[in-house]
N, C-alpha and C positions, 0 to 999 in steps of 0.2 A: 504494499500501499504506499509506502516512503516514496519509492521508488516513479511509481504512478505521481503522485504530488509534484515532484521533482520533475521529471518530464512537464504536466500542464504548465507548470509555476513558471518554469524555465521558457517554453514556449509564449503566454502572454507577457512575457518578462520582455524579449526579447529586444527591444526598444531602448530599452534602461541599460542595458548589458554591453556598452562602447567599448567602455574600461578594460571587463573578463576579454573581448574581442583582441584586443593590443599583447596580449599574454598568452594566445594560444597557438599550436604549430598547427597549423588543421593538416599538414598532410602527414602529422606522425597523428592524430588524431583520426583521420582517416582511415592508415592500417591498423591502428589497434580494432576500432571497431567493426571492421572488415573484415578483419581476422576471426572472429567470435559470428558475425552476421552469416560468413560460408558456411560454419560448422551446422549453426539456427535452423534445426526442422522448424520450426514455424508457432512451436504452440506458445501459450505466456508462462507456464511449469519451468521453462529449460531457457527463457530467455536471460542472458548474462546480465550481470547487473553492470559490469564494465562493460558491454558493448553499447550499454543505452547512455552509458555517461557518455562515451565518444560521440557517440553519433549526437546527442542534445548537445555537445560543444559545442562540433561543426552545425548542426545546424541553426544556431544562434550566433555565432561571432560570423562564417562561412559559408553561409548556404548560397555564392553562388559557386563556389568552386569546381564542384563535381555534380553535374547533374545525378549520377548514382545515390548520391547524398537523400536526394529527394524521393527518389524512385524506390530504394529501400525503405525510408523513413515510411511511405505511408504503411507498410506489412507492416514494423515494428509497435506503428502507435493501433492497429487495428488488431491485429494478433494478441500483443504482449500488453492494452490496456482497454482497447474499447471489450472486447467479447471476452473479456476475462473480470467486469466488475457487474455488480448483482445494482451496486448504489445509482438511482438515474439521477444523481442531478452531476457526479465525478462523470458518469457517461457522455451526457451532453457536453461536459467541456473536453474530454478525446476527441468528443468529434467536431469540436470546433478546431481542434489543434491540427486533427485528419487535412479536414478543410482549407485551412493553413500551411500545413506544406503544402498540397497540389496548386494552392495561389502561388505560393511560393516556385515552386515548374514555371507556371506562368511567367511569372515574373523575368525568370530568372533564362530559361531555354526556352522562348517559345516556340524555337526553332530545332530541328532536329541538324547531326552534324555537316548534313550537307542543305543548310539551309533552305530545309521544306520546312513549312508551319505545321503545329503538328499540338497546338490550341486546340482546336478538336477535339483532339485525341486525348488529351488531359482533361479537359473539361467533362468527357465522355465515360472517362475510368472515375473521374472521381461522381457524377452524374450515380453509377454501377452500384460504389461502394455507397453511395448514400440511402440507393431504394432497401437497402439492407435492415435501414433503421423508419420504424414507421413516424416518431417525431421532424422528418428531414422529409417528407414524402414534398412538398411545394420545391424543396432546395432541389432534392434529386430533380424532379422536372427539369427545373429552370436549369439546370449545367445543360442535362441531355438534351433538350432542347434547341442550346446554342451549340450546342458538339453540330450535330445536325446542320443546323444552319450557315455554319461554317464550313463543312467540308463538306455538303451538299451529294452529290452522285458517290463522292469518295468516302460516305456514310460508314463505319462500320458497324458491322449487319446486327452486331449484338447493343450497339445504340441503339439503334432502331429498333429494335425489340422493344428494349428497356423505354427510352419513351412512348412508345405505343401504352404497354402495359401503365406506364406511370399518370399518360393522359386517363387511362381508364380508374386508375385510380383517382385521382385529380377529382374526376366526374363527379362519381361514387361520394369521394366524400362533401362535393357541392361548392366545391374550391373554383372550376371550370362550370360552363356551358356544355352539354352535354351533345351539340353540336361542334365542340370540338375536336370529339374523337373522330367523327366522318372527314372533319375537314382535313385532320393529322393522317388520319386512313388515307385519304387518297395523296397525298403528298408525300407520305413514307412509303403508301404501293410503286409510285411513280421511279422514286431512288433504288428499288429493289428490281423492277420488272428491267431497270437498267443495265444493273449488277449480273442481274438472271439473262439476259440477253450476250452482256458483256465477258461471264466466261461461260460460256455455252461456246461463241465463238472463239476464244484462247484456245480450248479445253481443258480450262482448272477447273476439274474435280467436285476439290475438295472445298475449295470456295463459292464455286456452282450449288453445293450444295450445302452451303451454312444459311446461302439469301436464299433457296428452298425451302427450308424448312424456318426461315423466317418469315416467308411468303405466307404461307402456314396456320403461324402464330398471329399474323394479324386478321389473316383470314377470318379463322376460331377465335379472335377477340374484338372482330366488329360485328357480328354475328348478335349480337342481341340487340344489337343498334341499326342493324342493317333493313330490318321490314318495313315496307313501305308506311304501315301503321305509327309506327317509331319513329319512321322519319318526319312525316308528315307534324305528329305532334308537335315533336322536337324544331321544326321550321315554322314551323305555324305562328308560332308564340315571340320569332327574330321577326317574320315578316310582318304581322300584325303591329310589332314596336316601329317598327323600321322601313315602308312601306314605299318609302321613295329612295332608298338605298340600291342605288342600281347595280351596286359592285358585290352588295351580297342577294340581290336576286339572280345576278347570274351565277353566284356561288348556288343557290338553293335551285334552280331550274338544271345548272347541269348535275347537281347531286343526287334529284329525284329520276333525270334523262337517264342516266347509267345507273340507277337502281330498277328502270320498269318500273317506274314507278309515274306515269307521265299520264297514269287514267284519274287520280285522282283531282278533287276540285282546287285544292291548291295547287296545283302546278299548273293549273288554265290561272287561275289569278295571278302566278306571277308571270307570268308567258305575255298574259295581254297589258301588265302592269309595266313591266319592262319594256315592251317594243311599243308601249304612251311616253314613256319615257324618254328613252333612247332605241328610236329604231334602228334595228341595223338586221343587215341578214343572219348572222346567230340568234337574236331575240326572234326573231322570222322563224326561224328553226323550230324552237322549242314550241311556238304555238302552231304551226304546220306537223309537226307532230304527234300531240295531244289530238287535233282533229283528227289524224288518220287513224288514232289510236278505238274513237268513235266512232268512222267508220261518216265519215263528213267529208268525205272526198272532194264536194265542190270547193266550201272551205279550206281545206287541206291544201290544195292542187296550187294556188297564189300565192300562201306563205312560200310551201316549197320552192318552188319558182324562185322568190325574192333571196332565201335559202344559199340556192345555188350560186350565190356571186360572194359570199363566202371566203374572206382571206385565207381559213381554215379549211386546207383541201379537205381533210376528214368531213368536217361536217358538209361539206359539199360535194363531196363526192355519194354520204349517207342521202343526202336529199336527194341528188338524183336517182339512186335506188329507191328512196321512198315514191318518187313521180311513175318511174313505171312498172314498180308491184298496183298503183291506184292503176296506170290507164290500162294496167292485163285486168286487171277485176272490172274494168270501165268498157270491158272488147276495144282496146286502141289498141294492137296489136303491135302498129307501124309505129306510132307515136312511144310505148312504153320501150321498143329496141331500140329508138334514138336515146331516150335518156339512159338505158341500161349503160349505152356504146359511150357517152358522157362518163359515166360512174366508171365503166374503163380504160377511158385518158386519162383518170384521174389516177387510176391505182391501178397496175396493169398483174398484180399480183394475187389483185382478191378474187375470188372466185363465183360470188354469188352475187353478180351484174350477170354470169353466162348462165347458172341457175335461172332467172330470172327471165332472159331470152328463151331459155328451154322450154317453162314453163309455157309462156306465152305463145310461142310454135304449136306446142301439141294441145293449144284449145281452141287451134288455129283450122281445123281438122273443119268442121259446117263451114266458112267463110271461103276456103280455098279447096270448096270439095268440085272442082270442074269435071273430075271424074273421081270413078270410084277409087282408082287407084292414088292419085293425087290426096285424095282425102286422108288417105293413111302414112303417104309419105312424108308428112307434116312430123309424124313420128320419129322418121328416118333426121331430120333438122333437130327435133329436141332432141335427142340423142347427141348428136353431136357437140352439143351444146354441154351436156351435161357431163361427158367427156373433157370438153377444153376447160370445165371449170376443175375438175377434178386435177389435170396439169400444170394451169398455173397459179392453184392453191389446193395442196394433199389435204388440209384439215374439211376441206370438202367430200373429201373421198368417199364416205359412208355417205353418206347423204345423197353425192351423185349415183353411186354404184349401185343404189337402191330404186332410182328414177329410173336408170336404164332397166334394172330386171322388169319393172313394170312399166313403161311405157315399147317394152320389146314385147309383151305379149299382145301390142296392138300393131305389131307391124303388120305390110299384109304378108299371104302368103301364096306361096310361087305359083299356084296355081290367077292371083289375082294377078298379077305381075304377066305372066302369059301373056291373054291378052292384048299387051299392050307392047308385048316382045321386049320386055325388057327382064334380066337374069342377075343372077345372086353376085357383086361385085360391080354392075356395069354404073356409070356415072347415073346420077339422073338430076334433073335441076328441077328444085321444089321450087314453082313459081309462082304465081297469087301477090300478094306485096312479101313474102319473104323471098323470096328470088334468091335462093342460092345452090351452089352444087354439095349431093352428098353422092354416097354411095348400096345398092339397093341391098337389102338384108331382108330375112325371109322369117316370120313366123313359123313357129311347130304348131298352135295351136288348130 
């Protein structure tokens, strides 16, 4: 107990220990404490008093001499003192000392030996340590938040995990709004996805697994707050409080849209308000998507056409796909294909527009029934598009294969084609408005 008090009192009185500094041989004290530290197993019961005394002298008098002193100090304070006392008041003082050691490292060693900023890393490690103490919830949250803000896409997976857990804890304690959980999930998942792609491409399996695990933790943690009822409950309060806050409205619309909660009354109210306050392709997109969900195609179309002008390629491309789907449902196949082709121009790796064209072709049998063979030839053209969809976008393979299998049953039979002098493998021009060349294939049905 005496040694613990010496450590703490020495730390908080460091600013008054100038005279002591003049008489201390830092190199010698570092050698003394390091010799014991290397042999220490990290248990409080085996902490050498000589090690602690020597480390204390170095920390008080020459904290900037060696970064190793501060790294070792976090272990000494944490293991030898904090985790070995049942005295609540004393523990808080030791935790203050731990924070002081971390902050001193930030002060003297903000960069690595190679000149790389490491403040985010230091703050993150401090935050993870503080998460272990219920009384330091807010301090842990702030440290981890600062760490991720500093490092961005380079954030350590453990800090991302810790920050999200801290965010949930803070919300449960009533210290922050529940909406912050969803905001944090969105921004942190962007970082995680960035690193998953990065390490997938580099072949770093260990790092990839770490971020994949973190992704699973984030998805599991957000679930209690991610259903539409909860999202609407959380964001309606914010909307009612600040109905003219454009930034907030954009955020609410984006979250509800991403979570497929666009059928809610809140979503429509936010989208309309946003378009009134700050009309833009983006706000038009939100309204168009809602009207599409309500099958109000006429209303949806005008807004979605405006949304195709968005500078955000992803939103513009999605708007074109929605328009293609509307045209398909309204029996305007040629116009639907035109919109789908616009979507392909914006993202040639997306197979969905090809799927939509396939659906449009498959539904055009009656429209293009100039003869019995031609009425069924549209299924050849449709199958070609489903095949193309999975070629450009492997994620579409299962759906595309199912459609090919389904529509292959509707192909003409060899007997149907015989009367038109068409045989297996022949090129065939699917006319009407489709006007594409395909190959003859026959159904066995």
